[in-house]
N, C-alpha and C positions, 0 to 999 in steps of 0.2 A: 383703852381702845380709842383710836383716833376717829374724829368725826367722819372723815372720808371712808374709813373702813366700815363704819356703822351704816352709811348710806349705801355702800356696795352690798352689804349683807341684806339690807332691807330690799333693795332692787332685785337681788337674786331671789329672795323669797317671793316677791310680787310676780316676778317673771314666771314662776311655776304655776301661778293662777291664771295666766293668759295662754292662748294657743301658741304653738311652737313658732308660728310666723310673726309673732309680735316682737317689737323692739321697744324696750323701756329705757329711758335715759333720764338722769338728773344732772343738770348743769348749774354751776354757780359762776357768775361773772362778778368781778370785783375791781374797782379802780379807786385809788386814793392818792391825793396830792394836796398840797397846801390849799385849804379852803373848800375842798371837794371830797366827798366820800359817797360812793355809789356802789350798790350791790343789787344783783338780781338773781333770782332762783327760778329755774325752769324744770318742770316735770313733763316729759315728752313721751307720748305713746304713738307708735307707728304700727298700724295693723293692716296686713295684707288680707284682702277679702276675696280676691280672684287673681288670675294671671296678670291682668292689666290694671286692676283697681286696688288702691290702698287708702286708708284713712289716717290723716295726721290730726292729733289732738294735743293740746298743751294747756297746762296750768302755769301761770307766770305771776310772780310777785316781785315788785321792784321797790326799792326805797333809796332815797338819796338825801344828802344834807349838804347845803352850800353855806359857807360862812365867809363874810367879808367884814372884818372889824366887829362892830356891834350888831351888824345885820346878819340874821341867820334865817334860813328857811328849810323846812323838811317836807318831802313829798313821798307819798306811798301810793302804789298803784297795783291792783290785781286784775287779771284778765284770764279768760279761757278762750280757746279757739277749736273749731272743728272744720277741717278742710279735706273733703274727699279728693283724691288725685287719680287721673287716668294716664297711664303710660302709653304715649303715642308710638314711640320707638325707643331704641336704646339710649338716645341722647336727649329726649324731650318728654316732659309730662306737663299736664295742665291740671289746675285745681280750681274749684269754686267752693266757697264756704263763708263762714261767719266768725268774727272775732268780737267778743263781748267784753267790754271794759267796765269794771265796777266803778263806783263813785271814787274819784281821786281825792285823797286826803291831803290837804295843803295847810301847813302850819308855819307861822312866822315868829320872829323873836319877840314881838309885842303880844304874843299869845292869840293873835287873830287866827282862828281855826275855820277853814272853809272846806266844804265838800263840793267839788265840781261834779256836774251830773254824769250819770252813766252814759255810755255810748255803745252803739252797735255799728260794726264796720263789715260790709259785704265785700268780698275780694274775689277777683279772677286773676290767676297767676299762671305764668309759664316758667318752668324750671329746667335748666340744663346743667350738666356737670361742669365743675370748675377745673382749675389747673392741677389740683391734687385730690386724693381720695377724701371724701367727706366735705369737699368744697362744692359750692354751687352758685349759679347766677340766677336770680329771680327778676322777672319783669312783671309788675303787679298793677292792676287797675283796681281802685277801691273807692267806695262811697261810704262815708261815715255820717251818722245822725246822732246828735245828742238828745237825751231825754228832756222833754219840756218840763221845767219845774216852776217857771215864773214868766208869764207872758210879757211883763214889763221890765224884766231883768236884762242882763247882758246877753250877748249872742249865744253863749253856751246855755244859759237858763231859758232862753226862748226856743231852744231846740233846733238851732241852726245845724247845717250839715256842711260837709265839704267832699270834694271829689279830687282824686289825684292819681298820677302815674308815677311809679317809683321803680328804680333799678337798683338792685343791691347784690353785692357779692358776699357770701358768707363762708368763713373758714377760720380755722384756728392756726395762728402763726406762732 
């Protein structure tokens, strides 16, 4: 049995445990070329709770490896998100929620192993449909704060934060 078939059977089984209005998806993204190998896995749940409200939640795991001659680094990241969304009209919804990133595991060729601190990102976003079905445009305001682990360490370790505005188009081509 192929791995994709196994995931489909598993998702179908899980779907029966959730209300009819729920949507479960499992996505795998993969890119590989000389010196770069990256993979991410996303388990997504979209639950409608009323006519205009739905909740998006995701579990994400990403891992990558970059190689340049004798230099090699590996990174792995896990995160979860919870974003309630309100449908303003047929073309626009807004969301406010949180994305929690676990400690980032960073490993280099000389076996230096670092764990970057956990972070919490608060987001406000607006979403409108894209050019095709399952495509969308997001405009997001976010504020991220890293967990303080060392008051005399680098910026991450001191618990610094950042704020940003991002515009992204999401779709499969």
